[in-house]
N, C-alpha and C positions, 0 to 999 in steps of 0.2 A: 256859723255865718254863711258858709258856702253850701248849706244843705239843699236850698231850693235853686241852686245854679246848675245849669246843664254841665255834663261831663267835660266837653272841650273847653268851655269857659272857665270851669273850676280849675282845670289844669293850667290855663293861661294865667289866671289870677295867682295861683300858687307859685308859678315861675316868677312872676313879677315880684312877689313877696320875697322870694329867695334872692333875687338880684338886689332888692333894696336892703335886705339884711346884710348881704356881702359888702355893699358899698359903705353901710354904716360901720361895719366891723373894720373895714380897711381904714376908714377915717379915724378910728379909735386906736389904731396901732401906735405904740410908742417905741422909741429907740433909747435904750439904756447904755450909757458909756461907763464901763467899769472905772472906778477911781484908782489912783495910784495906791500902793500899799499904805494902809492906815487912813486913807481918804475915802469919803463917801462916793457912791456912784452918782451920775448925773442923768436926768431925763432930758433928752434932746427933742427938738421939734420934729414932727413927722416929715417936714420938708428937708431935713438934713440929708446930705449926699456924701457918700464916701469920698475921701480925698486920697490921691496917690501919695505914697511915701516920698518925702523930699529926697532928691538925688543930688549927688555931687558931680562936678565936672569929670571926675575920674570914672564914675559909673558910665557916663556917656561915651567917654573915650575907650573904655574897656569893651563895651558892646560893639562900637563901630570898628575897633581894631580886631576883635574876635571874628566879626563877619568876614573881614578881609583874610584873616588867618585861616578860617575854615574853607574859604573859597579855594585857596591853593591846595588844601588837602583833597578836595573834590576833583580839582584839576589833575592832581597826581594819579588818583585812582582811574580817571578817564583815559590815562595812557596805557592801562593794562592790556586791553584787547590786542592780540597779536604779539605781545611782548612778554607777558608774565608766563612763568614756567610751572610753578607750584600751584596746585588746585586750592590748597588750604590758604595760601596767600591771596588768591583771587577772591575767595569767600570772605576773608577778613577785609579786603579792600572794599568789597560791596557793602559790608556792614558799616565800615567807616564812612563811606560816601553817603549812605542813607541817613545815618545818625547826624552827621554834620550838616547835611542839607536841611533836615528837620530843625536843627538848632539854629541855623541861619534864619529860617522863617520865623522862629520864635523871637530871635533878637531884633529882627526888623519890625515885628509887631510891637515889641516892647518900646522901641525907640519912637515909632510913629504914634503910639498912644500917648506919648509925652511931648509930642510936637517937635521931635528932634530928627535931624537928617540921618539916614542909614549909612552914609559914607563919611569918612573922616576928612576934615578940611585940611588943605595945605597951608599951614601958617608959619609965621616966624622965619620966612625965607625970602631973601632978596632975589631979584631977577638974575643977578650974577651967579648966585648959588645954583639956581635952577638950570642955568646954561652950562655950568661946570661939572655937574654931577648927574649920574644916572638916576632919574626920578624913581624908577622901580626899586632901586636899592634903598633910596631914602625912605620909602614907604614900607619897607619890610618890618613886620612885627618880629618879636623874639622867636628864634627857631625856624623862621621861614627860609625856604631854599632860595639861594641866589639864582640869577638868570643863568649862570654857568652850570650850576647843579641841575637845574631843570632841563637845560639843553643836553647835558650828559645823560639824563634819565630818558629823554626822548630818543636818543641815538642808540641806546642799549637794548638788548633783547636776551631772553632766556635767563640763565643763571645770573648773568651780570645785571640784568634789569632787576631781578628779585633782590640781589644784594644792595644795589643802589636805592631801591624803593624802601627796603626795610631800614637801612641806615638813615635815609632822608626822613622817613616818617617818624622814626624815633626822635630825631633832632627836632622835627616839627612839633610833636607832642610835648617834648620837653619845654619848648618855647611857650606853649599854652599853659603849662604849669607855672612858668615864670610870670606870665601875665596875671594869673589868678592870685599868686603870692603878692605881686605888686598892688593889686586891687585891695586886698585885705590889709596890706601894710600901710595903706593910705588912710590917714585920719578922716573919719566921716564918710568913707566910701563903703559900698557893699552892704548898706543898711536896708535897702529895699528887699522885701521878702522873696519876690520872684527872682531878682538878680542873685541874691544870696544862694538860693536853692540851685539855680542854674550853674553858678560858678563852682559850687561844691560838687555838683554832678560831673562837670567837665573835669575837675581835678581827679576824682575817684575813677571815672571812666577811662581817662587817658593814661593814668598810672597803670591800670589793669592791662590796657592794650600795649603799653610799652613792654611790660613783662612778657606778653605773648610774642611780640616781635623780637625781643632779645633772645628768646628761646629758639625761634625760627632761624635767627642769624647765628646761633651757636654761642651767644654771649651769656655771661652770668649776670642775672638780674642785679 
Protein backbone atom coordinates (compact mmCIF):
# COMPACT_ATOMS: atom_id res chain seq x y z
CA UNK A 1 0.00 0.00 0.00
CA UNK A 2 2.87 2.41 0.72
CA UNK A 3 4.87 1.47 -2.39
CA UNK A 4 4.08 4.68 -4.33
CA UNK A 5 4.42 6.98 -1.32
CA UNK A 6 7.56 9.06 -0.85
CA UNK A 7 10.10 8.04 1.83
CA UNK A 8 9.33 10.74 4.43
CA UNK A 9 5.55 10.33 4.02
CA UNK A 10 5.89 6.54 4.23
CA UNK A 11 7.75 6.90 7.54
CA UNK A 12 5.10 9.30 8.84
CA UNK A 13 2.23 6.94 7.96
CA UNK A 14 4.05 4.01 9.49
CA UNK A 15 4.55 5.95 12.72
CA UNK A 16 0.83 6.83 12.80
CA UNK A 17 -0.01 3.17 12.37
CA UNK A 18 2.27 2.25 15.28
CA UNK A 19 0.61 4.82 17.56
CA UNK A 20 -2.86 3.57 16.56
CA UNK A 21 -1.84 -0.04 17.20
CA UNK A 22 -0.46 0.89 20.63
CA UNK A 23 -3.64 2.73 21.57
CA UNK A 24 -5.81 -0.23 20.53
CA UNK A 25 -3.56 -2.65 22.41
CA UNK A 26 -3.70 -0.50 25.55
CA UNK A 27 -7.49 -0.31 25.39
CA UNK A 28 -7.61 -4.11 25.14
CA UNK A 29 -5.67 -4.66 28.35
CA UNK A 30 -7.46 -6.61 31.05
CA UNK A 31 -6.83 -6.85 34.77
CA UNK A 32 -7.15 -10.29 36.32
CA UNK A 33 -7.76 -10.56 40.06
CA UNK A 34 -6.67 -13.97 41.41
CA UNK A 35 -9.43 -15.70 43.34
CA UNK A 36 -9.18 -17.07 46.85
CA UNK A 37 -8.07 -20.70 47.19
CA UNK A 38 -10.64 -22.83 45.38
CA UNK A 39 -12.31 -19.78 43.79
CA UNK A 40 -12.04 -18.63 40.15
CA UNK A 41 -10.19 -15.50 39.11
CA UNK A 42 -12.12 -12.37 38.10
CA UNK A 43 -11.58 -10.13 35.07
CA UNK A 44 -11.81 -6.50 36.22
CA UNK A 45 -12.58 -3.45 34.05
CA UNK A 46 -9.60 -1.60 32.55
CA UNK A 47 -10.63 1.44 34.61
CA UNK A 48 -9.91 -0.44 37.87
CA UNK A 49 -7.42 1.38 40.10
CA UNK A 50 -5.34 -0.13 42.86
CA UNK A 51 -6.60 0.55 46.38
CA UNK A 52 -4.43 1.12 49.44
CA UNK A 53 -4.62 -1.60 52.06
CA UNK A 54 -7.03 -0.67 54.86
CA UNK A 55 -5.10 0.58 57.89
CA UNK A 56 -5.97 0.67 61.56
CA UNK A 57 -5.72 3.56 63.97
CA UNK A 58 -2.73 1.76 65.49
CA UNK A 59 -0.91 1.87 62.13
CA UNK A 60 -1.24 5.66 62.04
CA UNK A 61 -0.20 6.06 65.68
CA UNK A 62 2.80 3.80 65.14
CA UNK A 63 4.10 5.79 62.19
CA UNK A 64 3.48 9.17 63.86
CA UNK A 65 5.10 8.00 67.08
CA UNK A 66 8.08 6.46 65.31
CA UNK A 67 8.74 9.74 63.47
CA UNK A 68 9.00 11.47 66.85
CA UNK A 69 11.10 8.60 68.19
CA UNK A 70 13.56 8.72 65.27
CA UNK A 71 13.84 12.50 65.54
CA UNK A 72 15.33 12.21 69.02
CA UNK A 73 17.91 9.67 67.84
CA UNK A 74 18.98 12.12 65.11
CA UNK A 75 19.15 14.86 67.76
CA UNK A 76 21.37 12.68 69.94
CA UNK A 77 23.80 12.06 67.09
CA UNK A 78 23.89 15.80 66.33
CA UNK A 79 25.49 16.29 69.78
CA UNK A 80 28.54 14.24 68.82
CA UNK A 81 30.80 16.92 67.26
CA UNK A 82 33.23 18.18 69.91
CA UNK A 83 32.04 15.62 72.45
CA UNK A 84 32.50 12.08 71.12
CA UNK A 85 35.83 10.35 71.82
CA UNK A 86 35.77 7.01 69.96
CA UNK A 87 35.97 7.10 66.16
CA UNK A 88 34.01 3.86 65.75
CA UNK A 89 31.19 5.37 67.81
CA UNK A 90 31.20 8.50 65.66
CA UNK A 91 30.87 6.33 62.53
CA UNK A 92 28.06 4.31 64.08
CA UNK A 93 26.29 7.52 65.04
CA UNK A 94 26.54 8.82 61.47
CA UNK A 95 25.04 5.59 60.19
CA UNK A 96 22.19 5.74 62.71
CA UNK A 97 21.44 9.37 61.84
CA UNK A 98 21.37 8.74 58.08
CA UNK A 99 19.23 5.60 58.27
CA UNK A 100 16.73 7.12 60.68
CA UNK A 101 16.47 10.35 58.68
CA UNK A 102 15.71 8.28 55.56
CA UNK A 103 13.12 6.26 57.51
CA UNK A 104 11.48 9.45 58.79
CA UNK A 105 11.05 10.62 55.18
CA UNK A 106 9.50 7.26 54.27
CA UNK A 107 7.06 7.39 57.20
CA UNK A 108 6.00 10.93 56.33
CA UNK A 109 5.35 9.93 52.71
CA UNK A 110 3.37 6.88 53.88
CA UNK A 111 1.15 9.03 56.10
CA UNK A 112 0.65 11.80 53.54
CA UNK A 113 -0.32 9.26 50.85
CA UNK A 114 -3.15 8.22 53.16
CA UNK A 115 -4.23 11.74 54.02
CA UNK A 116 -2.97 11.49 57.59
CA UNK A 117 -0.99 14.11 59.56
CA UNK A 118 2.68 13.38 60.16
CA UNK A 119 2.49 14.55 63.78
CA UNK A 120 0.64 12.87 66.62
CA UNK A 121 -2.31 14.79 68.07
CA UNK A 122 -2.53 15.66 71.77
CA UNK A 123 -5.74 13.97 72.84
CA UNK A 124 -7.55 12.86 75.95
CA UNK A 125 -6.01 15.58 78.11
CA UNK A 126 -7.71 18.34 80.06
CA UNK A 127 -6.25 21.84 80.34
CA UNK A 128 -5.46 21.12 84.01
CA UNK A 129 -3.41 18.09 82.97
CA UNK A 130 -1.50 20.21 80.46
CA UNK A 131 -0.74 22.84 83.12
CA UNK A 132 0.39 20.33 85.74
CA UNK A 133 2.78 18.21 83.70
CA UNK A 134 5.81 18.55 81.48
CA UNK A 135 4.34 18.14 78.00
CA UNK A 136 7.63 16.85 76.56
CA UNK A 137 7.50 14.03 79.08
CA UNK A 138 3.90 13.22 78.20
CA UNK A 139 4.78 12.84 74.55
CA UNK A 140 7.74 10.51 75.09
CA UNK A 141 7.52 7.24 73.18
CA UNK A 142 8.91 4.05 74.78
CA UNK A 143 12.67 4.26 75.33
CA UNK A 144 13.02 7.94 74.54
CA UNK A 145 15.41 9.91 76.76
CA UNK A 146 13.94 12.28 79.31
CA UNK A 147 14.79 15.98 79.32
CA UNK A 148 17.23 15.32 82.19
CA UNK A 149 19.00 12.57 80.26
CA UNK A 150 19.32 14.76 77.18
CA UNK A 151 20.70 17.60 79.29
CA UNK A 152 23.27 15.30 80.88
CA UNK A 153 24.33 14.13 77.42
CA UNK A 154 24.75 17.74 76.25
CA UNK A 155 26.93 18.60 79.27
CA UNK A 156 29.21 15.55 78.94
CA UNK A 157 32.34 15.12 76.86
CA UNK A 158 34.89 12.46 75.95
CA UNK A 159 34.57 9.06 77.60
CA UNK A 160 31.61 10.20 79.69
CA UNK A 161 29.73 11.31 76.59
CA UNK A 162 30.48 8.01 74.85
CA UNK A 163 29.14 6.06 77.84
CA UNK A 164 25.98 8.14 78.18
CA UNK A 165 25.37 8.08 74.44
CA UNK A 166 25.70 4.30 74.19
CA UNK A 167 23.52 3.67 77.24
CA UNK A 168 20.95 6.17 75.99
CA UNK A 169 20.83 4.84 72.45
CA UNK A 170 20.51 1.25 73.67
CA UNK A 171 17.55 2.40 75.77
CA UNK A 172 16.20 4.29 72.76
CA UNK A 173 16.49 1.33 70.38
CA UNK A 174 14.87 -0.92 72.97
CA UNK A 175 11.89 1.39 72.98
CA UNK A 176 11.56 1.06 69.20
CA UNK A 177 11.44 -2.73 69.59
CA UNK A 178 8.64 -2.30 72.12
CA UNK A 179 6.73 -0.10 69.68
CA UNK A 180 7.04 -2.71 66.91
CA UNK A 181 5.86 -5.44 69.29
CA UNK A 182 2.88 -3.34 70.36
CA UNK A 183 1.99 -2.80 66.70
CA UNK A 184 1.98 -6.49 65.83
CA UNK A 185 0.24 -7.43 69.09
CA UNK A 186 -2.71 -5.19 68.14
CA UNK A 187 -5.48 -7.02 66.28
CA UNK A 188 -5.88 -5.76 62.71
CA UNK A 189 -2.72 -3.64 62.79
CA UNK A 190 0.41 -4.04 60.69
CA UNK A 191 -1.41 -5.56 57.71
CA UNK A 192 -0.25 -2.95 55.19
CA UNK A 193 2.61 -4.49 53.20
CA UNK A 194 4.81 -1.38 53.25
CA UNK A 195 4.26 -0.83 56.95
CA UNK A 196 4.88 -4.52 57.74
CA UNK A 197 8.17 -4.56 55.84
CA UNK A 198 9.26 -1.28 57.42
CA UNK A 199 8.44 -2.39 60.97
CA UNK A 200 10.23 -5.72 60.57
CA UNK A 201 13.28 -3.91 59.14
CA UNK A 202 13.27 -1.53 62.15
CA UNK A 203 13.13 -4.52 64.49
CA UNK A 204 15.99 -6.45 62.88
CA UNK A 205 18.16 -3.38 62.25
CA UNK A 206 17.89 -1.98 65.75
CA UNK A 207 18.47 -5.38 67.37
CA UNK A 208 21.73 -5.61 65.43
CA UNK A 209 22.78 -2.09 66.46
CA UNK A 210 21.97 -2.81 70.11
CA UNK A 211 24.40 -5.73 70.04
CA UNK A 212 27.11 -3.51 68.51
CA UNK A 213 26.58 -0.82 71.15
CA UNK A 214 26.51 -3.33 74.00
CA UNK A 215 29.89 -4.61 72.82
CA UNK A 216 31.26 -1.05 72.69
CA UNK A 217 29.96 -0.46 76.20
CA UNK A 218 31.52 -3.68 77.45
CA UNK A 219 28.20 -5.34 78.18
CA UNK A 220 27.17 -8.85 77.30
CA UNK A 221 24.47 -8.96 74.60
